[in-house]
C-alpha positions as CSV (number, residue, x, y, z in Angstrom):
1,X,0.0,0.0,0.0
2,X,1.3,3.5,-0.9
3,X,2.5,5.6,2.1
4,X,0.4,8.5,3.3
5,X,2.6,11.2,1.6
6,X,2.4,9.6,-1.9
7,X,-1.3,9.1,-1.5
8,X,-1.7,12.7,-0.5
9,X,0.4,13.8,-3.4
10,X,-1.8,11.9,-5.8
11,X,-5.0,13.3,-4.4
12,X,-3.5,16.8,-4.5
13,X,-2.7,16.5,-8.2
14,X,-6.2,15.2,-8.9
15,X,-7.7,18.2,-7.0
16,X,-5.4,20.8,-8.4
17,X,-6.1,19.8,-12.0
18,X,-9.8,20.3,-11.4
19,X,-9.7,23.4,-9.3
20,X,-10.7,21.6,-6.1
21,X,-7.7,22.2,-3.9
22,X,-10.0,24.0,-1.3
23,X,-10.9,20.5,-0.1
24,X,-7.4,20.4,1.6
25,X,-7.7,23.9,3.1
26,X,-7.7,22.6,6.7
27,X,-5.2,19.8,6.2
28,X,-2.4,21.4,8.4
29,X,-4.7,21.5,11.5
30,X,-6.2,18.1,11.2
31,X,-5.3,15.2,13.4
32,X,-3.8,12.0,12.0
33,X,-7.2,10.3,12.3
34,X,-9.0,13.2,10.6
35,X,-6.4,13.2,7.8
36,X,-7.0,9.5,7.2
37,X,-10.7,10.0,6.9
38,X,-10.5,12.9,4.5
39,X,-7.8,11.3,2.4
40,X,-9.9,8.1,2.1
41,X,-12.9,10.1,1.0
42,X,-11.0,12.1,-1.6
43,X,-9.4,9.0,-3.0
44,X,-12.9,7.4,-3.4
45,X,-14.2,10.3,-5.6
46,X,-14.7,8.8,-9.1
47,X,-13.4,11.7,-11.1
48,X,-13.3,9.8,-14.3
49,X,-17.1,9.4,-14.2
50,X,-17.8,12.8,-12.6
51,X,-15.7,15.2,-14.7
52,X,-18.2,15.5,-17.5
53,X,-21.2,15.4,-15.1
54,X,-19.8,18.4,-13.2
55,X,-19.9,20.5,-16.4
56,X,-23.1,19.1,-17.9
57,X,-25.3,18.5,-14.9
58,X,-23.9,20.6,-12.0
59,X,-22.6,23.8,-13.5
60,X,-25.3,23.8,-16.2
61,X,-28.9,22.7,-15.8
62,X,-29.5,20.0,-18.3
63,X,-32.1,20.7,-21.0
64,X,-35.4,18.9,-20.5
65,X,-35.6,15.9,-22.7
66,X,-38.0,16.2,-25.6
67,X,-41.4,14.5,-25.3
68,X,-42.2,14.7,-29.0
69,X,-41.0,11.2,-29.8
70,X,-42.9,9.3,-27.0
71,X,-45.2,6.5,-27.9
72,X,-46.7,3.6,-25.9
73,X,-44.4,0.6,-25.4
74,X,-45.3,-2.9,-26.4
75,X,-46.4,-4.8,-23.3
76,X,-47.3,-8.5,-22.9
77,X,-50.8,-8.6,-21.3
78,X,-51.4,-9.8,-17.7
79,X,-54.1,-12.2,-19.0
80,X,-53.2,-13.4,-22.5
81,X,-56.3,-14.3,-24.6
82,X,-54.8,-15.4,-27.9
83,X,-53.8,-19.0,-28.3
84,X,-50.3,-17.9,-29.5
85,X,-49.5,-15.9,-26.4
86,X,-51.0,-18.5,-24.1
87,X,-48.8,-21.1,-25.7
88,X,-45.7,-18.9,-25.5
89,X,-46.4,-18.2,-21.8
90,X,-46.9,-21.9,-21.0
91,X,-43.6,-22.7,-22.6
92,X,-41.9,-19.7,-20.9
93,X,-43.1,-20.8,-17.5
94,X,-41.5,-24.2,-17.9
95,X,-38.2,-22.5,-19.1
96,X,-38.3,-20.2,-16.1
97,X,-38.8,-23.0,-13.6
98,X,-35.9,-24.9,-15.2
99,X,-33.7,-21.8,-14.9
100,X,-34.5,-21.5,-11.2
101,X,-33.9,-25.2,-10.6
102,X,-30.5,-25.0,-12.3
103,X,-29.4,-22.2,-10.0
104,X,-29.3,-19.6,-12.8
105,X,-31.3,-17.0,-10.9
106,X,-30.2,-14.8,-8.0
107,X,-32.3,-12.5,-5.8
108,X,-31.1,-8.9,-5.4
109,X,-32.8,-6.6,-2.9
110,X,-32.1,-2.9,-2.8
111,X,-32.4,-2.2,1.0
112,X,-30.9,1.2,1.6
113,X,-34.0,2.8,3.0
114,X,-34.6,3.7,6.6
115,X,-37.8,2.9,8.6
116,X,-38.0,6.3,10.3
117,X,-41.4,7.3,8.8
118,X,-42.7,3.8,9.9
119,X,-41.6,4.1,13.5
120,X,-38.5,2.0,13.2
121,X,-35.1,3.5,14.1
122,X,-33.1,1.4,11.7
123,X,-33.3,-0.2,8.3
124,X,-36.7,-0.3,6.5
125,X,-36.2,-4.0,6.1
126,X,-36.7,-4.4,9.8
127,X,-40.2,-3.0,9.7
128,X,-42.9,-5.5,10.6
129,X,-45.3,-5.7,7.6
130,X,-47.4,-8.9,7.7
131,X,-50.8,-9.3,9.2
132,X,-51.4,-11.6,12.2
133,X,-47.9,-13.2,12.3
134,X,-45.9,-10.0,12.3
135,X,-42.9,-10.7,10.1
136,X,-40.4,-8.0,9.0
137,X,-39.7,-7.3,5.4
138,X,-36.3,-9.0,5.7
139,X,-37.9,-12.2,7.2
140,X,-40.6,-12.3,4.6
141,X,-38.1,-12.0,1.7
142,X,-35.8,-14.6,3.4
143,X,-38.7,-17.0,3.6
144,X,-39.4,-16.4,-0.1
145,X,-35.8,-17.3,-0.9
146,X,-35.8,-20.3,1.3
147,X,-39.2,-21.5,0.0
148,X,-38.0,-21.2,-3.6
149,X,-34.8,-23.1,-2.7
150,X,-37.0,-25.9,-1.4
151,X,-39.6,-25.8,-4.1
152,X,-37.0,-25.9,-6.9
153,X,-34.3,-27.9,-5.1
154,X,-31.9,-25.1,-6.0
155,X,-29.0,-23.1,-4.5
156,X,-30.3,-19.6,-4.8
157,X,-28.0,-16.8,-3.7
158,X,-29.3,-13.5,-2.2
159,X,-27.5,-10.2,-2.6
160,X,-28.6,-7.3,-0.4
161,X,-27.5,-3.7,-1.0
162,X,-27.5,-1.6,2.1
163,X,-26.2,1.9,2.6
164,X,-23.4,3.3,4.8
165,X,-25.9,4.3,7.5
166,X,-27.7,1.0,7.9
167,X,-25.2,-1.6,6.8
168,X,-24.0,-2.7,10.2
169,X,-27.5,-2.8,11.6
170,X,-28.7,-4.9,8.6
171,X,-26.0,-7.5,9.0
172,X,-26.6,-7.6,12.8
173,X,-30.3,-8.1,12.3
174,X,-29.7,-11.1,10.1
175,X,-27.1,-12.4,12.5
176,X,-29.4,-12.0,15.4
177,X,-32.1,-14.0,13.5
178,X,-29.6,-16.7,12.4
179,X,-30.2,-15.6,8.8
180,X,-33.8,-16.9,9.0
181,X,-32.6,-20.4,8.2
182,X,-30.6,-19.5,5.1
183,X,-27.0,-20.5,4.7
184,X,-24.8,-17.5,5.7
185,X,-22.5,-18.2,2.7
186,X,-25.4,-17.7,0.3
187,X,-26.2,-14.1,1.4
188,X,-23.9,-11.3,0.4
189,X,-24.3,-7.8,2.0
190,X,-22.6,-4.7,0.5
191,X,-23.2,-0.9,0.9
192,X,-24.4,1.4,-1.8
193,X,-21.8,3.8,-3.4
194,X,-21.6,7.4,-2.3
195,X,-21.0,10.6,-4.3
196,X,-19.8,14.0,-3.2
197,X,-22.2,17.0,-3.3
198,X,-21.1,20.1,-5.2
199,X,-22.1,23.8,-5.0
200,X,-23.6,25.4,-8.0
201,X,-20.2,26.3,-9.4
202,X,-19.1,22.6,-9.3
203,X,-17.0,22.9,-6.2
204,X,-16.8,20.1,-3.6
205,X,-18.7,20.8,-0.4
206,X,-17.0,20.1,2.9
207,X,-19.5,19.0,5.6
208,X,-16.7,19.3,8.1
209,X,-13.1,20.2,7.9
210,X,-12.2,16.6,7.5
211,X,-15.3,15.3,5.8
212,X,-16.9,15.7,2.4
213,X,-20.6,16.1,2.0
214,X,-21.5,12.7,0.6
215,X,-24.9,11.2,-0.5
216,X,-26.0,7.8,-1.9
217,X,-25.6,7.6,-5.7
218,X,-29.2,6.6,-6.4
219,X,-30.8,3.2,-7.0
220,X,-29.0,3.2,-10.4
221,X,-25.8,2.9,-8.3
222,X,-27.0,-0.6,-7.3
223,X,-25.7,-2.0,-10.6
224,X,-22.2,-0.5,-10.1
225,X,-22.3,-1.8,-6.5
226,X,-22.9,-5.3,-7.8
227,X,-19.7,-5.1,-9.7
228,X,-17.5,-3.2,-7.3
229,X,-18.6,-5.4,-4.3
230,X,-17.6,-8.6,-6.1
231,X,-21.2,-9.8,-6.4
232,X,-21.0,-10.1,-10.1
233,X,-17.8,-12.2,-9.8
234,X,-19.6,-14.3,-7.2
235,X,-22.5,-14.8,-9.6
236,X,-20.2,-15.9,-12.3
237,X,-18.6,-18.4,-9.9
238,X,-22.1,-19.8,-9.3
239,X,-23.0,-19.8,-13.0
240,X,-25.9,-17.3,-12.3
241,X,-27.2,-15.7,-15.5
242,X,-30.2,-13.6,-14.3
243,X,-30.5,-11.1,-11.5
244,X,-34.0,-10.7,-10.0
245,X,-34.1,-7.1,-8.7
246,X,-36.6,-5.7,-6.2
247,X,-36.8,-3.0,-3.7
248,X,-37.1,-3.6,0.0
249,X,-40.5,-2.0,0.5
250,X,-42.7,-4.3,-1.6
251,X,-44.0,-7.3,0.4
252,X,-46.1,-8.6,-2.6
253,X,-43.2,-9.1,-4.9
254,X,-42.6,-12.4,-6.7
255,X,-38.8,-12.7,-6.9
256,X,-39.0,-16.1,-8.5
257,X,-41.7,-15.8,-11.1
258,X,-41.1,-18.6,-13.6
259,X,-43.2,-17.0,-16.2
260,X,-41.3,-13.7,-16.1
261,X,-37.9,-15.4,-15.9
262,X,-38.8,-17.7,-18.8
263,X,-40.0,-14.9,-21.0
264,X,-36.9,-12.9,-20.2
265,X,-34.7,-15.9,-21.2
266,X,-36.7,-16.8,-24.3
267,X,-36.5,-13.2,-25.5
268,X,-32.8,-13.0,-24.9
269,X,-33.6,-9.8,-23.1
270,X,-30.8,-7.9,-21.3
271,X,-33.4,-6.2,-19.0
272,X,-37.0,-7.0,-18.4
273,X,-39.5,-5.1,-16.4
274,X,-42.9,-5.6,-14.8
275,X,-45.5,-3.0,-15.3
276,X,-49.1,-2.5,-14.1
277,X,-52.0,-0.3,-15.3
278,X,-51.9,3.1,-13.7
279,X,-54.3,3.8,-10.9
280,X,-55.2,7.1,-12.5
281,X,-54.0,9.5,-15.2
282,X,-51.7,11.5,-12.9
283,X,-50.5,8.7,-10.6
284,X,-47.1,9.5,-9.2
285,X,-45.2,6.7,-10.9
286,X,-42.8,6.3,-13.8
287,X,-44.3,5.9,-17.2
288,X,-42.9,3.1,-19.2
289,X,-43.0,4.0,-22.9
290,X,-40.9,4.2,-26.0
291,X,-38.7,7.2,-26.8
292,X,-37.9,6.8,-30.5
293,X,-37.1,3.2,-30.9
294,X,-36.0,2.5,-27.3
295,X,-37.9,1.6,-24.2
296,X,-37.6,4.2,-21.5
297,X,-39.2,5.4,-18.2
298,X,-40.3,9.0,-17.9
299,X,-40.9,10.1,-14.4
300,X,-44.3,11.6,-13.6
301,X,-42.7,14.9,-12.8
302,X,-41.5,15.2,-16.4
303,X,-44.4,13.5,-18.1
304,X,-46.7,16.1,-19.9
305,X,-50.2,16.2,-18.5
306,X,-51.7,16.0,-22.0
307,X,-50.0,12.7,-22.6
308,X,-50.9,11.4,-19.1
309,X,-54.6,12.1,-19.9
310,X,-54.5,11.0,-23.6
311,X,-57.0,8.3,-24.5
312,X,-57.3,5.6,-27.2
313,X,-60.3,5.4,-29.4
314,X,-61.9,2.9,-27.0
315,X,-61.5,5.3,-24.1
316,X,-58.6,3.4,-22.5
317,X,-55.5,5.3,-21.3
318,X,-52.9,5.6,-24.1
319,X,-49.9,5.6,-21.8
320,X,-50.9,3.1,-19.1
321,X,-47.7,1.2,-18.1
322,X,-46.6,2.1,-14.5
323,X,-43.1,1.2,-13.5
324,X,-43.1,-1.1,-10.4
325,X,-39.3,-1.3,-9.9
326,X,-39.4,-5.1,-10.4
327,X,-36.7,-6.0,-13.0
328,X,-34.7,-8.9,-14.4
329,X,-31.1,-8.2,-15.5
330,X,-28.7,-10.3,-17.6
331,X,-25.5,-10.6,-15.6
332,X,-23.3,-9.7,-18.6
333,X,-25.5,-6.6,-19.2
334,X,-25.0,-5.4,-15.6
335,X,-21.3,-6.0,-15.8
336,X,-21.0,-4.1,-19.1
337,X,-23.0,-0.9,-18.3
338,X,-21.7,-0.6,-14.7
339,X,-18.0,-0.8,-15.9
340,X,-18.8,1.9,-18.5
341,X,-20.7,4.2,-16.1
342,X,-23.4,4.3,-18.8
343,X,-26.3,5.5,-16.7
344,X,-26.9,9.3,-17.0
345,X,-26.5,11.4,-13.9
346,X,-29.5,13.3,-12.7
347,X,-29.5,16.5,-10.8
348,X,-31.1,17.1,-7.4
349,X,-30.9,20.5,-5.7
350,X,-30.7,20.1,-2.0
351,X,-30.1,22.0,1.2
352,X,-26.7,20.9,2.5
353,X,-24.9,22.1,5.6
354,X,-21.2,23.0,5.0
355,X,-18.1,24.6,6.4
356,X,-17.3,28.0,4.8
357,X,-13.9,29.5,3.9
358,X,-13.4,30.6,7.5
359,X,-14.1,27.1,8.9
360,X,-17.5,28.2,10.2
361,X,-20.4,25.7,10.1
362,X,-23.3,27.0,8.0
363,X,-26.8,25.7,7.8
364,X,-28.5,27.2,4.8
365,X,-32.2,27.6,4.5
366,X,-32.4,27.4,0.7
367,X,-31.0,24.8,-1.7
368,X,-27.2,25.4,-2.1
369,X,-26.0,22.1,-3.5
370,X,-26.3,19.6,-6.2
371,X,-26.4,15.9,-5.5
372,X,-25.9,13.6,-8.4
373,X,-27.7,10.3,-8.6
374,X,-28.5,7.6,-11.2
375,X,-31.8,5.7,-11.7
376,X,-31.8,2.0,-12.4
377,X,-34.6,2.3,-14.9
378,X,-32.4,4.4,-17.1
379,X,-30.7,1.1,-18.0
380,X,-33.8,0.2,-20.1
381,X,-32.9,2.3,-23.2
382,X,-29.4,0.7,-23.1
383,X,-30.8,-2.9,-23.1
384,X,-31.2,-5.0,-26.1
385,X,-34.5,-6.7,-26.6
386,X,-36.1,-5.4,-23.4
387,X,-39.3,-7.2,-22.4
388,X,-42.3,-5.7,-20.6
389,X,-44.7,-7.9,-18.7
390,X,-48.0,-6.5,-17.4
391,X,-49.1,-7.8,-14.0
392,X,-52.0,-7.2,-11.7
393,X,-51.1,-4.6,-9.2
394,X,-53.0,-6.2,-6.4
395,X,-51.1,-9.4,-7.0
396,X,-47.5,-8.0,-7.0
397,X,-47.2,-4.4,-5.8
398,X,-48.1,-2.7,-2.6
399,X,-45.1,-0.8,-1.4
400,X,-44.7,0.4,2.2
401,X,-43.6,4.0,2.2
402,X,-45.8,5.7,4.8
403,X,-47.5,4.8,8.1
404,X,-51.0,5.5,6.8
405,X,-52.7,6.5,3.6
406,X,-51.6,5.6,0.1
407,X,-48.6,3.2,-0.2
408,X,-48.6,2.7,3.5
409,X,-48.1,0.0,6.1
410,X,-51.9,0.1,6.5
411,X,-52.7,-0.3,2.8
412,X,-50.1,-3.0,2.3
413,X,-51.4,-5.2,5.1
414,X,-54.9,-4.8,3.6
415,X,-53.6,-5.8,0.2
416,X,-51.8,-8.8,1.6
417,X,-55.0,-10.0,3.1
418,X,-56.9,-9.3,-0.2
419,X,-54.4,-11.3,-2.2
420,X,-54.5,-14.2,0.3
421,X,-58.3,-14.4,0.0
422,X,-58.1,-14.3,-3.8
423,X,-55.7,-17.2,-3.8
424,X,-58.0,-19.2,-1.5
425,X,-61.0,-18.6,-3.8
426,X,-58.9,-19.6,-6.9
427,X,-58.3,-22.8,-5.1
428,X,-62.0,-23.3,-4.5
429,X,-62.0,-22.3,-0.8
430,X,-65.0,-20.2,0.2
431,X,-64.1,-16.9,1.9
432,X,-66.8,-15.0,3.8
433,X,-67.3,-11.5,2.5
434,X,-69.1,-8.3,3.6
435,X,-71.9,-6.6,1.6
436,X,-69.3,-4.4,-0.1
437,X,-67.3,-7.4,-1.3
438,X,-64.4,-7.1,1.2
439,X,-63.3,-10.2,3.1
440,X,-64.9,-10.9,6.5
441,X,-61.8,-12.7,7.6
442,X,-58.1,-12.0,8.0
443,X,-55.9,-14.4,6.2
444,X,-52.1,-14.6,6.2
445,X,-50.4,-17.0,3.7
446,X,-46.7,-17.4,4.3
447,X,-44.1,-18.3,1.6
448,X,-43.5,-21.7,3.1
449,X,-47.2,-22.6,2.4
450,X,-47.4,-20.9,-1.0
451,X,-45.4,-18.7,-3.3
452,X,-48.3,-18.2,-5.6
453,X,-51.9,-19.1,-6.2
454,X,-50.9,-22.4,-7.9
455,X,-49.2,-23.5,-4.7
456,X,-52.4,-22.8,-2.8
457,X,-54.4,-24.9,-5.2
458,X,-52.0,-27.8,-4.8
459,X,-52.5,-27.6,-1.0
460,X,-56.2,-26.9,-0.9
461,X,-56.8,-30.1,1.2
462,X,-54.8,-28.5,4.0
463,X,-56.9,-25.4,4.3
464,X,-59.6,-25.4,7.0
465,X,-63.0,-23.8,6.5
466,X,-62.9,-20.0,6.8
467,X,-65.6,-18.7,9.2
468,X,-66.8,-15.1,9.4
469,X,-64.4,-12.9,11.4
470,X,-61.8,-15.6,11.6
471,X,-58.0,-15.1,11.7
472,X,-56.4,-17.8,9.5
473,X,-52.6,-18.4,9.3
474,X,-51.3,-20.7,6.6
475,X,-47.6,-21.4,7.1
């Protein structure tokens, strides 16, 4: 390892060539420990990737992308009606099941969120989300992985991206719960990357004399983190071809959907995405569409209202594919685009405390800084043969973002019960209902009992009669 002086000389040269030497203003008065901290942070700044972004995104506000070339994307329907698509889906489901059984699929959870708004002082994955039995998100996902390993007799690895703030807590949580029955060697934890904040002139911001102002690099950084952490190398060692990506806040997710995986493989897609019909014209979700000849996601903040409200001749919504943040990635694709830093940087103006030129701590009241981040869905235009599969929202998407209201702990628990009751009825089990059609029973179906409605149908003989007002747990 290079000595401290040679490391400092290298950092100084990098800073000087970019007009950033102010980051070392307080070097003479720092302690040895403080110098080590600042030097490590400055060495971690990926200037090769940031130089262009500082000019194009920080110093200059990027031009808004044109919306003139947007058109609806081609989406496979949730309920295929034509014989051709039905046959394709049946074949794909068998292919997907075979891929899982051969150990070709890995789970990847983006788990950098905090549970503060949900009353948990720690990682969001520790939030209890299930009705009746009170399982955390991490436990629920762990059981999904373990249930899939048993169902397909496969060694399925699980990669979990944390952040700097919650990494140690996340690992400790799993350790305290003995990894929920999963082999420790088949779970890999790694933190998300961090990027420095800049002022509006492109200058590094010091949060303290010995500390840069740093922020997570966005969920798009998860792809780079897979490579940098060694996760991609681990996948190659295990002969994994497909990464099943999902975020930590969605307890309805199907990480091991054989239909989705099979369609992805059959299509030779580099990136596949699940979508659902929008709840309303102006729902605050990304709009999956085509920009020119490439599939892309346009955030609701950028999507023109006229297009959001546009209708087809039959009255249906013209742009009606909502991004659910449920993706499949080809391992080679992740490796390629992450090594090239291919995802575009996006600009976020933030209020960031800093140390001024006199060493005084300042807490501004208005935005004074630019944080750069990348979005994982911006990989879609870079992917060859992207596949979009429409799913029922109530079957696969009910995120936990708030304590009450829309996309809340409250609504997600309700949706988990509604899905469980639908699965029972598909299996021929009678569920008591109220006059408005809502279930008059609370049902919880754990991953060990069923990963999907087909599993419930196969175990229908183990399901007791459901009485009005009952609480039923199927594990």
